[in-house]
FIDREN-619335 format. One record per residue (C-alpha): residue in three letters; residue number from 0; x, y, z. Coordinates in steps of 0.1 Angstrom, whole numbers, plus 5000, padded with zeros to 4 digits. Example, Ala and Ser with C-alpha at 12.3 -4.5 7.8 and 13.67 -1.06 7.14 Angstrom:
2
   drennu   lumba      X      Y      Z
      ala       0   5123   4955   5078
      ser       1   5137   4989   5071
% end
This chain:
146
   drennu   lumba      X      Y      Z
      met       0   5000   5000   5000
      arg       1   5028   5024   5009
      ser       2   5047   5016   4977
      thr       3   5016   5023   4956
      phe       4   5012   5057   4973
      ala       5   5050   5065   4968
      ile       6   5047   5056   4931
      ile       7   5016   5078   4926
      ala       8   5033   5107   4944
      ala       9   5065   5103   4923
      val      10   5045   5103   4891
      ala      11   5026   5134   4902
      val      12   5058   5153   4910
      ala      13   5075   5143   4878
      ser      14   5045   5153   4857
      gly      15   5043   5187   4875
      leu      16   5080   5193   4867
      leu      17   5075   5185   4830
      ala      18   5045   5208   4828
      ala      19   5065   5236   4844
      gln      20   5091   5234   4816
      glu      21   5066   5237   4787
      gln      22   5064   5271   4771
      lys      23   5032   5290   4764
      pro      24   5020   5288   4728
      val      25   5029   5318   4706
      pro      26   5000   5339   4695
      lys      27   4995   5343   4657
      asp      28   5005   5380   4658
      ala      29   5037   5374   4678
      val      30   5071   5358   4676
      arg      31   5093   5343   4703
      val      32   5128   5358   4702
      ser      33   5161   5353   4721
      ile      34   5183   5384   4722
      pro      35   5217   5390   4738
      gly      36   5223   5425   4753
      cys      37   5224   5447   4784
      thr      38   5198   5462   4807
      lys      39   5193   5495   4825
      gly      40   5161   5496   4845
      tyr      41   5133   5482   4823
      ile      42   5152   5491   4791
      phe      43   5171   5463   4772
      thr      44   5197   5473   4747
      ala      45   5204   5446   4721
      gly      46   5240   5436   4719
      arg      47   5264   5423   4692
      arg      48   5257   5388   4681
      thr      49   5286   5363   4681
      ala      50   5290   5331   4661
      asp      51   5283   5310   4692
      gln      52   5252   5331   4703
      pro      53   5234   5342   4672
      gly      54   5201   5350   4688
      ser      55   5168   5343   4670
      ala      56   5156   5376   4655
      asp      57   5168   5404   4632
      ile      58   5171   5429   4660
      pro      59   5199   5453   4652
      glu      60   5227   5460   4677
      gly      61   5219   5490   4699
      met      62   5181   5488   4695
      his      63   5163   5496   4728
      leu      64   5134   5474   4740
      arg      65   5110   5480   4768
      met      66   5108   5449   4790
      asn      67   5076   5437   4805
      gly      68   5074   5407   4828
      pro      69   5067   5393   4863
      lys      70   5080   5414   4891
      lys      71   5102   5386   4905
      met      72   5119   5381   4871
      met      73   5124   5418   4865
      thr      74   5141   5420   4900
      glu      75   5164   5391   4890
      ile      76   5173   5408   4857
      lys      77   5179   5442   4875
      ala      78   5203   5424   4898
      his      79   5224   5416   4867
      glu      80   5224   5451   4854
      gly      81   5257   5459   4837
      ser      82   5263   5422   4828
      met      83   5256   5407   4794
      ile      84   5224   5386   4795
      glu      85   5202   5369   4769
      ile      86   5164   5374   4772
      thr      87   5137   5352   4756
      gly      88   5103   5366   4751
      leu      89   5074   5375   4729
      met      90   5073   5404   4705
      lys      91   5045   5415   4681
      lys      92   5054   5406   4645
      gly      93   5066   5436   4625
      gln      94   5071   5457   4656
      tyr      95   5108   5462   4649
      gly      96   5104   5466   4611
      pro      97   5123   5496   4596
      asp      98   5093   5513   4580
      gly      99   5066   5514   4606
      ile     100   5042   5487   4617
      gly     101   5027   5462   4593
      ile     102   4989   5458   4595
      gly     103   4985   5432   4568
      gly     104   4983   5428   4531
      gly     105   5016   5445   4526
      val     106   5003   5477   4542
      arg     107   5025   5495   4568
      ile     108   5018   5525   4590
      ala     109   5047   5548   4597
      pro     110   5051   5582   4614
      gly     111   5049   5611   4591
      gln     112   5073   5641   4587
      ala     113   5075   5666   4615
      pro     114   5059   5700   4606
      thr     115   5085   5725   4594
      gly     116   5065   5757   4599
      gly     117   5043   5772   4627
      ser     118   5050   5786   4661
      met     119   5048   5753   4681
      ser     120   5076   5728   4679
      ser     121   5068   5691   4683
      pro     122   5092   5666   4698
      ala     123   5106   5639   4676
      met     124   5083   5610   4675
      thr     125   5099   5579   4690
      arg     126   5085   5544   4690
      gln     127   5089   5522   4721
      ile     128   5093   5486   4711
      ala     129   5082   5461   4738
      ile     130   5090   5426   4747
      asp     131   5072   5403   4771
      val     132   5100   5386   4789
      glu     133   5095   5349   4795
      gly     134   5130   5341   4807
      trp     135   5167   5351   4808
      arg     136   5201   5337   4812
      pro     137   5237   5351   4816
      ala     138   5255   5355   4783
      val     139   5292   5357   4773
      gly     140   5305   5392   4768
      glu     141   5306   5426   4784
      cys     142   5283   5456   4784
      pro     143   5298   5488   4771
      ser     144   5306   5513   4799
      arg     145   5294   5548   4797
% end
């Protein structure tokens, strides 16, 4: 009787560990990426790719991303500020495209030119690209010092 209970408990624990390792499915309008780089607060700056750590997206070096994630994970990442890390997470498809945001059918929306005349000046329009961080790990390399 005890051995049956022990086997059932072991199977339950093992299945729970396997379920914890599975990743969430990727939505149709998103892509899962892994990017090496450095952090400062909630901003992640994409770093240079090396042959042994190519990453999984066409994110250019120096691009800034706004990180969103569970508070505990963001605290862990903040503790490694100044060290090279690699984050894995979900980004909207086309969010980091060069000419605006794709809305389908080959159509893209991009910010227009700033007005040249008039008495009011407008600040340059900047686009904040976001990533929903699912995990991170230390990476080889150093962050540039300022």
